[in-house]
PDB file of the backbone (N, CA, C, O) and the ligand in Angstrom, with CONECT records:
HET     ZN  A 101       1
ATOM      1  N   MET A   1     106.587 148.872-133.942  1.00  0.00           N
ATOM      2  CA  MET A   1     107.523 148.280-134.801  1.00  0.00           C
ATOM      3  C   MET A   1     108.995 149.310-134.782  1.00  0.00           C
ATOM      4  O   MET A   1     110.102 148.886-135.114  1.00  0.00           O
ATOM      5  N   GLU A   2     108.754 150.546-134.379  1.00  0.00           N
ATOM      6  CA  GLU A   2     110.133 151.373-134.332  1.00  0.00           C
ATOM      7  C   GLU A   2     110.836 150.578-133.112  1.00  0.00           C
ATOM      8  O   GLU A   2     111.948 150.102-133.338  1.00  0.00           O
ATOM      9  N   LEU A   3     110.377 150.440-132.096  1.00  0.00           N
ATOM     10  CA  LEU A   3     110.973 149.972-130.724  1.00  0.00           C
ATOM     11  C   LEU A   3     111.835 148.479-131.344  1.00  0.00           C
ATOM     12  O   LEU A   3     113.058 148.419-131.211  1.00  0.00           O
ATOM     13  N   LEU A   4     111.212 147.553-131.882  1.00  0.00           N
ATOM     14  CA  LEU A   4     111.808 146.239-132.315  1.00  0.00           C
ATOM     15  C   LEU A   4     112.882 146.492-133.268  1.00  0.00           C
ATOM     16  O   LEU A   4     113.813 145.696-133.389  1.00  0.00           O
ATOM     17  N   GLN A   5     112.790 147.617-133.984  1.00  0.00           N
ATOM     18  CA  GLN A   5     113.980 147.924-135.003  1.00  0.00           C
ATOM     19  C   GLN A   5     115.233 148.513-134.286  1.00  0.00           C
ATOM     20  O   GLN A   5     116.373 148.355-134.723  1.00  0.00           O
ATOM     21  N   HIS A   6     114.974 149.113-133.301  1.00  0.00           N
ATOM     22  CA  HIS A   6     116.016 149.730-132.321  1.00  0.00           C
ATOM     23  C   HIS A   6     116.605 148.450-131.518  1.00  0.00           C
ATOM     24  O   HIS A   6     117.766 148.534-131.117  1.00  0.00           O
ATOM     25  N   LEU A   7     115.978 147.451-131.302  1.00  0.00           N
ATOM     26  CA  LEU A   7     116.484 146.158-130.559  1.00  0.00           C
ATOM     27  C   LEU A   7     117.334 145.421-131.409  1.00  0.00           C
ATOM     28  O   LEU A   7     118.200 144.776-130.817  1.00  0.00           O
ATOM     29  N   LEU A   8     117.317 145.341-132.706  1.00  0.00           N
ATOM     30  CA  LEU A   8     118.256 144.761-133.472  1.00  0.00           C
ATOM     31  C   LEU A   8     119.409 145.494-133.361  1.00  0.00           C
ATOM     32  O   LEU A   8     119.476 146.723-133.384  1.00  0.00           O
ATOM     33  N   PRO A   9     120.556 144.511-133.209  1.00  0.00           N
ATOM     34  CA  PRO A   9     121.907 145.188-133.077  1.00  0.00           C
ATOM     35  C   PRO A   9     122.217 145.714-134.690  1.00  0.00           C
ATOM     36  O   PRO A   9     121.808 145.152-135.706  1.00  0.00           O
ATOM     37  N   ASN A  10     122.873 146.678-134.638  1.00  0.00           N
ATOM     38  CA  ASN A  10     123.605 147.472-135.765  1.00  0.00           C
ATOM     39  C   ASN A  10     124.503 146.436-136.285  1.00  0.00           C
ATOM     40  O   ASN A  10     125.004 145.532-135.617  1.00  0.00           O
ATOM     41  N   GLN A  11     124.685 146.682-137.730  1.00  0.00           N
ATOM     42  CA  GLN A  11     125.611 145.943-138.596  1.00  0.00           C
ATOM     43  C   GLN A  11     125.250 144.518-138.711  1.00  0.00           C
ATOM     44  O   GLN A  11     126.040 143.689-139.161  1.00  0.00           O
ATOM     45  N   THR A  12     124.013 144.217-138.292  1.00  0.00           N
ATOM     46  CA  THR A  12     123.746 142.835-138.567  1.00  0.00           C
ATOM     47  C   THR A  12     123.189 142.505-140.105  1.00  0.00           C
ATOM     48  O   THR A  12     122.997 141.318-140.368  1.00  0.00           O
ATOM     49  N   GLY A  13     122.987 143.256-140.874  1.00  0.00           N
ATOM     50  CA  GLY A  13     122.480 143.037-142.192  1.00  0.00           C
ATOM     51  C   GLY A  13     120.992 142.517-142.243  1.00  0.00           C
ATOM     52  O   GLY A  13     120.538 141.871-143.187  1.00  0.00           O
ATOM     53  N   LEU A  14     120.317 142.861-141.157  1.00  0.00           N
ATOM     54  CA  LEU A  14     118.826 142.387-141.154  1.00  0.00           C
ATOM     55  C   LEU A  14     118.000 143.600-141.100  1.00  0.00           C
ATOM     56  O   LEU A  14     118.410 144.647-140.597  1.00  0.00           O
ATOM     57  N   ALA A  15     116.778 143.449-141.645  1.00  0.00           N
ATOM     58  CA  ALA A  15     115.801 144.323-141.657  1.00  0.00           C
ATOM     59  C   ALA A  15     114.465 143.830-141.138  1.00  0.00           C
ATOM     60  O   ALA A  15     113.990 142.745-141.473  1.00  0.00           O
ATOM     61  N   LEU A  16     113.868 144.697-140.286  1.00  0.00           N
ATOM     62  CA  LEU A  16     112.455 144.265-139.496  1.00  0.00           C
ATOM     63  C   LEU A  16     111.372 144.509-140.458  1.00  0.00           C
ATOM     64  O   LEU A  16     111.054 145.670-140.713  1.00  0.00           O
ATOM     65  N   ASN A  17     110.701 143.388-141.088  1.00  0.00           N
ATOM     66  CA  ASN A  17     109.598 143.557-141.942  1.00  0.00           C
ATOM     67  C   ASN A  17     108.381 143.642-141.265  1.00  0.00           C
ATOM     68  O   ASN A  17     107.555 144.434-141.720  1.00  0.00           O
ATOM     69  N   SER A  18     108.090 142.974-140.247  1.00  0.00           N
ATOM     70  CA  SER A  18     106.833 142.924-139.398  1.00  0.00           C
ATOM     71  C   SER A  18     106.915 142.117-138.187  1.00  0.00           C
ATOM     72  O   SER A  18     107.866 141.348-138.044  1.00  0.00           O
ATOM     73  N   TRP A  19     106.006 142.221-137.302  1.00  0.00           N
ATOM     74  CA  TRP A  19     106.112 141.455-135.950  1.00  0.00           C
ATOM     75  C   TRP A  19     104.476 141.401-135.692  1.00  0.00           C
ATOM     76  O   TRP A  19     103.618 142.213-136.036  1.00  0.00           O
ATOM     77  N   ASN A  20     104.361 140.263-135.025  1.00  0.00           N
ATOM     78  CA  ASN A  20     102.825 139.825-134.529  1.00  0.00           C
ATOM     79  C   ASN A  20     102.975 139.347-133.233  1.00  0.00           C
ATOM     80  O   ASN A  20     103.840 138.505-132.992  1.00  0.00           O
ATOM     81  N   LEU A  21     102.203 139.804-132.328  1.00  0.00           N
ATOM     82  CA  LEU A  21     101.993 139.075-130.889  1.00  0.00           C
ATOM     83  C   LEU A  21     100.749 138.121-131.048  1.00  0.00           C
ATOM     84  O   LEU A  21      99.596 138.546-131.130  1.00  0.00           O
ATOM     85  N   ASP A  22     101.055 136.957-131.079  1.00  0.00           N
ATOM     86  CA  ASP A  22     100.257 135.749-131.051  1.00  0.00           C
ATOM     87  C   ASP A  22      99.802 135.425-129.857  1.00  0.00           C
ATOM     88  O   ASP A  22     100.364 134.474-129.313  1.00  0.00           O
ATOM     89  N   THR A  23      98.761 136.057-129.178  1.00  0.00           N
ATOM     90  CA  THR A  23      98.526 135.699-127.822  1.00  0.00           C
ATOM     91  C   THR A  23      97.936 134.290-127.711  1.00  0.00           C
ATOM     92  O   THR A  23      98.216 133.502-126.808  1.00  0.00           O
ATOM     93  N   ALA A  24      97.113 134.061-128.694  1.00  0.00           N
ATOM     94  CA  ALA A  24      96.298 132.734-128.784  1.00  0.00           C
ATOM     95  C   ALA A  24      97.454 131.620-128.610  1.00  0.00           C
ATOM     96  O   ALA A  24      97.204 130.719-127.810  1.00  0.00           O
ATOM     97  N   ASN A  25      98.594 131.598-129.228  1.00  0.00           N
ATOM     98  CA  ASN A  25      99.642 130.648-129.194  1.00  0.00           C
ATOM     99  C   ASN A  25     100.857 130.829-128.431  1.00  0.00           C
ATOM    100  O   ASN A  25     101.786 130.022-128.431  1.00  0.00           O
ATOM    101  N   GLY A  26     100.811 132.261-127.571  1.00  0.00           N
ATOM    102  CA  GLY A  26     101.677 132.377-126.592  1.00  0.00           C
ATOM    103  C   GLY A  26     103.104 132.595-127.409  1.00  0.00           C
ATOM    104  O   GLY A  26     104.152 132.097-126.996  1.00  0.00           O
ATOM    105  N   ARG A  27     103.035 133.301-128.471  1.00  0.00           N
ATOM    106  CA  ARG A  27     104.407 133.544-128.972  1.00  0.00           C
ATOM    107  C   ARG A  27     104.373 135.013-130.027  1.00  0.00           C
ATOM    108  O   ARG A  27     103.346 135.494-130.505  1.00  0.00           O
ATOM    109  N   ILE A  28     105.567 135.462-130.193  1.00  0.00           N
ATOM    110  CA  ILE A  28     105.624 136.669-130.884  1.00  0.00           C
ATOM    111  C   ILE A  28     106.367 136.185-132.167  1.00  0.00           C
ATOM    112  O   ILE A  28     107.440 135.622-131.953  1.00  0.00           O
ATOM    113  N   VAL A  29     105.971 136.311-133.467  1.00  0.00           N
ATOM    114  CA  VAL A  29     106.495 136.115-134.589  1.00  0.00           C
ATOM    115  C   VAL A  29     107.051 137.261-135.467  1.00  0.00           C
ATOM    116  O   VAL A  29     106.295 137.971-136.128  1.00  0.00           O
ATOM    117  N   VAL A  30     108.594 137.446-135.454  1.00  0.00           N
ATOM    118  CA  VAL A  30     109.170 138.410-136.128  1.00  0.00           C
ATOM    119  C   VAL A  30     109.686 137.991-137.594  1.00  0.00           C
ATOM    120  O   VAL A  30     110.495 137.107-137.874  1.00  0.00           O
ATOM    121  N   GLU A  31     108.969 138.900-138.485  1.00  0.00           N
ATOM    122  CA  GLU A  31     109.688 138.475-139.836  1.00  0.00           C
ATOM    123  C   GLU A  31     110.810 139.417-140.206  1.00  0.00           C
ATOM    124  O   GLU A  31     110.533 140.616-140.223  1.00  0.00           O
ATOM    125  N   LEU A  32     112.072 139.026-140.513  1.00  0.00           N
ATOM    126  CA  LEU A  32     113.274 139.656-140.933  1.00  0.00           C
ATOM    127  C   LEU A  32     113.680 139.346-142.327  1.00  0.00           C
ATOM    128  O   LEU A  32     113.217 138.364-142.909  1.00  0.00           O
ATOM    129  N   SER A  33     114.488 140.113-142.850  1.00  0.00           N
ATOM    130  CA  SER A  33     115.059 139.717-144.277  1.00  0.00           C
ATOM    131  C   SER A  33     116.454 140.319-144.292  1.00  0.00           C
ATOM    132  O   SER A  33     116.719 141.416-143.800  1.00  0.00           O
ATOM    133  N   SER A  34     117.224 139.610-144.823  1.00  0.00           N
ATOM    134  CA  SER A  34     118.622 139.863-145.018  1.00  0.00           C
ATOM    135  C   SER A  34     118.825 140.958-145.959  1.00  0.00           C
ATOM    136  O   SER A  34     118.304 140.854-147.069  1.00  0.00           O
ATOM    137  N   THR A  35     119.539 142.039-145.657  1.00  0.00           N
ATOM    138  CA  THR A  35     119.911 143.336-146.634  1.00  0.00           C
ATOM    139  C   THR A  35     121.221 143.108-147.167  1.00  0.00           C
ATOM    140  O   THR A  35     121.752 144.016-147.808  1.00  0.00           O
ATOM    141  N   GLN A  36     121.885 141.886-146.969  1.00  0.00           N
ATOM    142  CA  GLN A  36     123.075 141.569-147.655  1.00  0.00           C
ATOM    143  C   GLN A  36     122.819 141.552-149.072  1.00  0.00           C
ATOM    144  O   GLN A  36     121.943 140.798-149.495  1.00  0.00           O
ATOM    145  N   ALA A  37     123.640 142.477-150.063  1.00  0.00           N
ATOM    146  CA  ALA A  37     123.564 142.252-151.360  1.00  0.00           C
ATOM    147  C   ALA A  37     124.593 141.381-152.284  1.00  0.00           C
ATOM    148  O   ALA A  37     124.585 141.203-153.502  1.00  0.00           O
ATOM    149  N   TRP A  38     125.393 140.950-151.373  1.00  0.00           N
ATOM    150  CA  TRP A  38     126.612 139.985-152.098  1.00  0.00           C
ATOM    151  C   TRP A  38     126.837 139.025-151.101  1.00  0.00           C
ATOM    152  O   TRP A  38     126.537 139.330-149.947  1.00  0.00           O
ATOM    153  N   ALA A  39     127.333 137.871-151.350  1.00  0.00           N
ATOM    154  CA  ALA A  39     128.152 136.833-150.432  1.00  0.00           C
ATOM    155  C   ALA A  39     129.487 136.538-151.188  1.00  0.00           C
ATOM    156  O   ALA A  39     129.665 136.735-152.390  1.00  0.00           O
ATOM    157  N   GLU A  40     130.437 136.017-150.268  1.00  0.00           N
ATOM    158  CA  GLU A  40     131.622 135.503-150.767  1.00  0.00           C
ATOM    159  C   GLU A  40     131.438 133.977-150.859  1.00  0.00           C
ATOM    160  O   GLU A  40     130.918 133.365-149.926  1.00  0.00           O
ATOM    161  N   CYS A  41     131.809 133.436-151.838  1.00  0.00           N
ATOM    162  CA  CYS A  41     131.788 132.086-152.151  1.00  0.00           C
ATOM    163  C   CYS A  41     132.789 131.262-150.970  1.00  0.00           C
ATOM    164  O   CYS A  41     133.937 131.636-150.731  1.00  0.00           O
ATOM    165  N   PRO A  42     132.260 130.306-150.418  1.00  0.00           N
ATOM    166  CA  PRO A  42     133.302 129.640-149.196  1.00  0.00           C
ATOM    167  C   PRO A  42     134.329 128.760-149.955  1.00  0.00           C
ATOM    168  O   PRO A  42     135.357 128.420-149.370  1.00  0.00           O
ATOM    169  N   LEU A  43     134.119 128.421-151.092  1.00  0.00           N
ATOM    170  CA  LEU A  43     135.274 127.587-151.817  1.00  0.00           C
ATOM    171  C   LEU A  43     136.196 128.319-152.564  1.00  0.00           C
ATOM    172  O   LEU A  43     137.355 127.933-152.406  1.00  0.00           O
ATOM    173  N   CYS A  44     136.024 129.360-153.413  1.00  0.00           N
ATOM    174  CA  CYS A  44     137.039 130.214-154.146  1.00  0.00           C
ATOM    175  C   CYS A  44     137.027 131.644-153.343  1.00  0.00           C
ATOM    176  O   CYS A  44     138.002 132.377-153.504  1.00  0.00           O
ATOM    177  N   HIS A  45     136.180 131.980-152.661  1.00  0.00           N
ATOM    178  CA  HIS A  45     136.139 133.361-151.981  1.00  0.00           C
ATOM    179  C   HIS A  45     136.042 134.470-152.887  1.00  0.00           C
ATOM    180  O   HIS A  45     136.460 135.580-152.558  1.00  0.00           O
ATOM    181  N   CYS A  46     135.539 134.256-153.963  1.00  0.00           N
ATOM    182  CA  CYS A  46     135.010 135.248-155.120  1.00  0.00           C
ATOM    183  C   CYS A  46     133.638 135.853-154.574  1.00  0.00           C
ATOM    184  O   CYS A  46     132.739 135.125-154.153  1.00  0.00           O
ATOM    185  N   PRO A  47     133.545 137.365-154.621  1.00  0.00           N
ATOM    186  CA  PRO A  47     132.372 137.982-154.292  1.00  0.00           C
ATOM    187  C   PRO A  47     131.373 137.782-155.322  1.00  0.00           C
ATOM    188  O   PRO A  47     131.821 137.872-156.465  1.00  0.00           O
ATOM    189  N   SER A  48     130.065 137.519-155.210  1.00  0.00           N
ATOM    190  CA  SER A  48     129.116 137.568-156.002  1.00  0.00           C
ATOM    191  C   SER A  48     127.829 138.455-155.542  1.00  0.00           C
ATOM    192  O   SER A  48     127.485 138.529-154.363  1.00  0.00           O
ATOM    193  N   HIS A  49     127.224 139.055-156.503  1.00  0.00           N
ATOM    194  CA  HIS A  49     126.050 139.906-156.349  1.00  0.00           C
ATOM    195  C   HIS A  49     125.004 139.368-157.144  1.00  0.00           C
ATOM    196  O   HIS A  49     123.947 139.992-157.052  1.00  0.00           O
ATOM    197  N   ARG A  50     125.004 138.336-157.937  1.00  0.00           N
ATOM    198  CA  ARG A  50     124.120 137.466-158.627  1.00  0.00           C
ATOM    199  C   ARG A  50     123.120 136.680-157.752  1.00  0.00           C
ATOM    200  O   ARG A  50     123.490 135.589-157.319  1.00  0.00           O
ATOM    201  N   VAL A  51     121.846 137.150-157.445  1.00  0.00           N
ATOM    202  CA  VAL A  51     120.735 136.285-156.918  1.00  0.00           C
ATOM    203  C   VAL A  51     120.293 135.029-157.468  1.00  0.00           C
ATOM    204  O   VAL A  51     119.707 135.175-158.541  1.00  0.00           O
ATOM    205  N   HIS A  52     120.385 133.923-157.094  1.00  0.00           N
ATOM    206  CA  HIS A  52     119.669 133.035-157.626  1.00  0.00           C
ATOM    207  C   HIS A  52     118.327 132.773-157.181  1.00  0.00           C
ATOM    208  O   HIS A  52     117.519 132.477-158.061  1.00  0.00           O
ATOM    209  N   SER A  53     117.921 132.825-155.966  1.00  0.00           N
ATOM    210  CA  SER A  53     116.701 132.885-155.282  1.00  0.00           C
ATOM    211  C   SER A  53     116.598 133.424-153.937  1.00  0.00           C
ATOM    212  O   SER A  53     117.435 134.033-153.270  1.00  0.00           O
ATOM    213  N   HIS A  54     115.389 133.076-153.667  1.00  0.00           N
ATOM    214  CA  HIS A  54     115.203 133.622-151.937  1.00  0.00           C
ATOM    215  C   HIS A  54     114.599 132.216-151.308  1.00  0.00           C
ATOM    216  O   HIS A  54     113.986 131.365-151.954  1.00  0.00           O
ATOM    217  N   TYR A  55     114.872 132.175-150.087  1.00  0.00           N
ATOM    218  CA  TYR A  55     114.224 131.162-149.150  1.00  0.00           C
ATOM    219  C   TYR A  55     114.269 131.612-147.850  1.00  0.00           C
ATOM    220  O   TYR A  55     115.134 132.390-147.448  1.00  0.00           O
ATOM    221  N   GLU A  56     113.159 131.053-147.001  1.00  0.00           N
ATOM    222  CA  GLU A  56     112.925 131.394-145.653  1.00  0.00           C
ATOM    223  C   GLU A  56     113.390 130.499-144.609  1.00  0.00           C
ATOM    224  O   GLU A  56     113.089 129.310-144.707  1.00  0.00           O
ATOM    225  N   ARG A  57     114.080 130.899-143.626  1.00  0.00           N
ATOM    226  CA  ARG A  57     114.373 130.148-142.558  1.00  0.00           C
ATOM    227  C   ARG A  57     113.607 130.159-141.130  1.00  0.00           C
ATOM    228  O   ARG A  57     113.181 131.276-140.837  1.00  0.00           O
ATOM    229  N   THR A  58     113.441 129.502-140.522  1.00  0.00           N
ATOM    230  CA  THR A  58     112.273 129.579-139.235  1.00  0.00           C
ATOM    231  C   THR A  58     113.330 129.393-138.095  1.00  0.00           C
ATOM    232  O   THR A  58     113.919 128.313-138.059  1.00  0.00           O
ATOM    233  N   LEU A  59     113.637 130.395-137.116  1.00  0.00           N
ATOM    234  CA  LEU A  59     114.652 130.244-136.135  1.00  0.00           C
ATOM    235  C   LEU A  59     113.764 130.554-134.906  1.00  0.00           C
ATOM    236  O   LEU A  59     112.704 131.161-135.053  1.00  0.00           O
ATOM    237  N   LYS A  60     114.227 130.106-133.603  1.00  0.00           N
ATOM    238  CA  LYS A  60     113.790 130.408-132.301  1.00  0.00           C
ATOM    239  C   LYS A  60     114.828 130.975-131.646  1.00  0.00           C
ATOM    240  O   LYS A  60     116.022 130.708-131.784  1.00  0.00           O
ATOM    241  N   ASP A  61     114.204 131.966-130.749  1.00  0.00           N
ATOM    242  CA  ASP A  61     115.262 132.776-129.849  1.00  0.00           C
ATOM    243  C   ASP A  61     114.833 132.450-128.455  1.00  0.00           C
ATOM    244  O   ASP A  61     114.021 131.543-128.275  1.00  0.00           O
ATOM    245  N   LEU A  62     115.290 133.081-127.537  1.00  0.00           N
ATOM    246  CA  LEU A  62     115.058 132.988-126.206  1.00  0.00           C
ATOM    247  C   LEU A  62     113.653 133.638-125.937  1.00  0.00           C
ATOM    248  O   LEU A  62     113.384 134.723-126.454  1.00  0.00           O
ATOM    249  N   PRO A  63     112.694 132.939-125.077  1.00  0.00           N
ATOM    250  CA  PRO A  63     111.609 133.603-124.770  1.00  0.00           C
ATOM    251  C   PRO A  63     111.643 135.032-124.350  1.00  0.00           C
ATOM    252  O   PRO A  63     112.613 135.540-123.787  1.00  0.00           O
ATOM    253  N   LEU A  64     110.574 135.638-124.640  1.00  0.00           N
ATOM    254  CA  LEU A  64     110.505 137.112-124.345  1.00  0.00           C
ATOM    255  C   LEU A  64     109.152 137.108-123.265  1.00  0.00           C
ATOM    256  O   LEU A  64     107.998 136.946-123.662  1.00  0.00           O
ATOM    257  N   ALA A  65     109.489 137.294-121.985  1.00  0.00           N
ATOM    258  CA  ALA A  65     108.461 137.153-120.958  1.00  0.00           C
ATOM    259  C   ALA A  65     107.968 135.835-121.140  1.00  0.00           C
ATOM    260  O   ALA A  65     108.706 134.865-121.314  1.00  0.00           O
ATOM    261  N   GLN A  66     106.559 135.781-121.096  1.00  0.00           N
ATOM    262  CA  GLN A  66     105.820 134.451-121.289  1.00  0.00           C
ATOM    263  C   GLN A  66     105.483 134.159-122.706  1.00  0.00           C
ATOM    264  O   GLN A  66     104.524 133.424-122.945  1.00  0.00           O
ATOM    265  N   PHE A  67     106.232 134.703-123.720  1.00  0.00           N
ATOM    266  CA  PHE A  67     105.923 134.406-125.028  1.00  0.00           C
ATOM    267  C   PHE A  67     107.275 133.737-125.687  1.00  0.00           C
ATOM    268  O   PHE A  67     108.389 134.249-125.571  1.00  0.00           O
ATOM    269  N   SER A  68     107.018 132.569-126.366  1.00  0.00           N
ATOM    270  CA  SER A  68     108.144 131.964-127.235  1.00  0.00           C
ATOM    271  C   SER A  68     108.389 133.173-128.330  1.00  0.00           C
ATOM    272  O   SER A  68     107.500 133.947-128.687  1.00  0.00           O
ATOM    273  N   LEU A  69     109.607 133.195-128.750  1.00  0.00           N
ATOM    274  CA  LEU A  69     109.920 134.032-129.990  1.00  0.00           C
ATOM    275  C   LEU A  69     110.410 133.240-131.352  1.00  0.00           C
ATOM    276  O   LEU A  69     111.431 132.564-131.480  1.00  0.00           O
ATOM    277  N   VAL A  70     109.380 133.519-132.338  1.00  0.00           N
ATOM    278  CA  VAL A  70     109.886 132.719-133.670  1.00  0.00           C
ATOM    279  C   VAL A  70     110.184 133.926-134.665  1.00  0.00           C
ATOM    280  O   VAL A  70     109.465 134.902-134.881  1.00  0.00           O
ATOM    281  N   LEU A  71     111.471 133.603-135.238  1.00  0.00           N
ATOM    282  CA  LEU A  71     112.056 134.527-136.005  1.00  0.00           C
ATOM    283  C   LEU A  71     111.815 133.926-137.505  1.00  0.00           C
ATOM    284  O   LEU A  71     112.126 132.753-137.713  1.00  0.00           O
ATOM    285  N   LEU A  72     111.320 134.641-138.443  1.00  0.00           N
ATOM    286  CA  LEU A  72     111.154 133.994-139.814  1.00  0.00           C
ATOM    287  C   LEU A  72     112.288 134.923-140.612  1.00  0.00           C
ATOM    288  O   LEU A  72     112.048 136.120-140.767  1.00  0.00           O
ATOM    289  N   LEU A  73     113.295 134.455-141.020  1.00  0.00           N
ATOM    290  CA  LEU A  73     114.192 135.106-141.778  1.00  0.00           C
ATOM    291  C   LEU A  73     114.170 134.915-143.278  1.00  0.00           C
ATOM    292  O   LEU A  73     114.108 133.764-143.710  1.00  0.00           O
ATOM    293  N   ALA A  74     114.216 135.931-144.102  1.00  0.00           N
ATOM    294  CA  ALA A  74     114.210 135.508-145.603  1.00  0.00           C
ATOM    295  C   ALA A  74     115.581 135.927-145.833  1.00  0.00           C
ATOM    296  O   ALA A  74     116.134 136.875-145.276  1.00  0.00           O
ATOM    297  N   VAL A  75     116.232 134.924-146.944  1.00  0.00           N
ATOM    298  CA  VAL A  75     117.788 135.141-147.125  1.00  0.00           C
ATOM    299  C   VAL A  75     117.778 134.802-148.582  1.00  0.00           C
ATOM    300  O   VAL A  75     116.952 134.067-149.124  1.00  0.00           O
ATOM    301  N   GLY A  76     118.753 135.396-149.142  1.00  0.00           N
ATOM    302  CA  GLY A  76     118.749 135.301-150.714  1.00  0.00           C
ATOM    303  C   GLY A  76     120.057 134.066-150.835  1.00  0.00           C
ATOM    304  O   GLY A  76     120.887 133.874-149.946  1.00  0.00           O
ATOM    305  N   LYS A  77     119.998 133.401-152.007  1.00  0.00           N
ATOM    306  CA  LYS A  77     120.774 132.443-152.567  1.00  0.00           C
ATOM    307  C   LYS A  77     121.522 132.948-153.734  1.00  0.00           C
ATOM    308  O   LYS A  77     120.944 133.464-154.691  1.00  0.00           O
ATOM    309  N   PHE A  78     122.778 132.808-153.667  1.00  0.00           N
ATOM    310  CA  PHE A  78     123.585 133.567-154.910  1.00  0.00           C
ATOM    311  C   PHE A  78     124.185 132.400-155.507  1.00  0.00           C
ATOM    312  O   PHE A  78     124.226 131.288-154.981  1.00  0.00           O
ATOM    313  N   PHE A  79     124.717 132.762-156.804  1.00  0.00           N
ATOM    314  CA  PHE A  79     125.603 132.131-157.780  1.00  0.00           C
ATOM    315  C   PHE A  79     127.005 132.525-157.629  1.00  0.00           C
ATOM    316  O   PHE A  79     127.396 133.685-157.493  1.00  0.00           O
ATOM    317  N   CYS A  80     127.713 131.498-157.662  1.00  0.00           N
ATOM    318  CA  CYS A  80     129.165 131.856-157.718  1.00  0.00           C
ATOM    319  C   CYS A  80     129.495 132.312-159.157  1.00  0.00           C
ATOM    320  O   CYS A  80     129.149 131.597-160.098  1.00  0.00           O
ATOM    321  N   LEU A  81     130.171 133.510-159.372  1.00  0.00           N
ATOM    322  CA  LEU A  81     130.582 133.919-160.656  1.00  0.00           C
ATOM    323  C   LEU A  81     131.887 133.628-161.317  1.00  0.00           C
ATOM    324  O   LEU A  81     132.184 134.022-162.444  1.00  0.00           O
ATOM    325  N   ASN A  82     132.740 132.820-160.438  1.00  0.00           N
ATOM    326  CA  ASN A  82     133.856 132.408-160.991  1.00  0.00           C
ATOM    327  C   ASN A  82     133.520 131.009-161.768  1.00  0.00           C
ATOM    328  O   ASN A  82     132.968 130.026-161.273  1.00  0.00           O
ATOM    329  N   ASP A  83     134.021 131.173-163.200  1.00  0.00           N
ATOM    330  CA  ASP A  83     133.828 130.077-164.015  1.00  0.00           C
ATOM    331  C   ASP A  83     134.486 128.671-163.941  1.00  0.00           C
ATOM    332  O   ASP A  83     134.169 127.693-164.617  1.00  0.00           O
ATOM    333  N   SER A  84     135.368 128.741-163.084  1.00  0.00           N
ATOM    334  CA  SER A  84     136.169 127.665-162.562  1.00  0.00           C
ATOM    335  C   SER A  84     135.631 127.120-161.372  1.00  0.00           C
ATOM    336  O   SER A  84     136.181 126.106-160.941  1.00  0.00           O
ATOM    337  N   CYS A  85     134.537 127.651-160.670  1.00  0.00           N
ATOM    338  CA  CYS A  85     134.040 127.259-159.420  1.00  0.00           C
ATOM    339  C   CYS A  85     132.529 127.171-159.686  1.00  0.00           C
ATOM    340  O   CYS A  85     132.000 128.158-160.198  1.00  0.00           O
ATOM    341  N   ILE A  86     131.735 126.040-159.378  1.00  0.00           N
ATOM    342  CA  ILE A  86     130.272 125.868-160.038  1.00  0.00           C
ATOM    343  C   ILE A  86     129.472 125.604-158.669  1.00  0.00           C
ATOM    344  O   ILE A  86     128.559 124.780-158.714  1.00  0.00           O
ATOM    345  N   ILE A  87     129.752 126.245-157.466  1.00  0.00           N
ATOM    346  CA  ILE A  87     128.928 126.016-156.466  1.00  0.00           C
ATOM    347  C   ILE A  87     128.034 127.151-156.232  1.00  0.00           C
ATOM    348  O   ILE A  87     128.342 128.261-156.667  1.00  0.00           O
ATOM    349  N   GLY A  88     126.983 126.966-155.598  1.00  0.00           N
ATOM    350  CA  GLY A  88     125.894 128.077-155.274  1.00  0.00           C
ATOM    351  C   GLY A  88     126.194 128.577-153.720  1.00  0.00           C
ATOM    352  O   GLY A  88     126.685 127.934-152.792  1.00  0.00           O
ATOM    353  N   LEU A  89     125.798 129.739-153.754  1.00  0.00           N
ATOM    354  CA  LEU A  89     126.145 130.262-152.281  1.00  0.00           C
ATOM    355  C   LEU A  89     124.835 130.874-151.686  1.00  0.00           C
ATOM    356  O   LEU A  89     123.930 131.356-152.367  1.00  0.00           O
ATOM    357  N   THR A  90     124.858 130.790-150.322  1.00  0.00           N
ATOM    358  CA  THR A  90     123.599 131.294-149.597  1.00  0.00           C
ATOM    359  C   THR A  90     124.299 132.174-148.552  1.00  0.00           C
ATOM    360  O   THR A  90     125.473 132.084-148.191  1.00  0.00           O
ATOM    361  N   HIS A  91     123.405 133.007-148.149  1.00  0.00           N
ATOM    362  CA  HIS A  91     123.823 133.892-147.054  1.00  0.00           C
ATOM    363  C   HIS A  91     122.543 134.216-146.271  1.00  0.00           C
ATOM    364  O   HIS A  91     122.593 134.949-145.284  1.00  0.00           O
TER     365      HIS A  91
HETATM  366 ZN    ZN A 101     133.240 129.853-155.885  1.00  0.00          ZN2+
END
């Protein structure tokens, strides 16, 4: 686990939660979560710390040796706090 944590680039806003070498299916599954505590609204550019919910994205990266690499990324969804802007935010 410590080795993989060092392989994550700094300043990514990601934390390594766990990983699993799934030899039966020829893949490595890495669980990550976003550490970003706020997001900027893409419409009005106001920052928001108010979390609406969380959801998971499944990503694939380049293979590592003979194993495919699957990234499970948990990210937060934020509300925009600007009263004149009613869109939700995600990061
Ligand atoms: Zn907004």
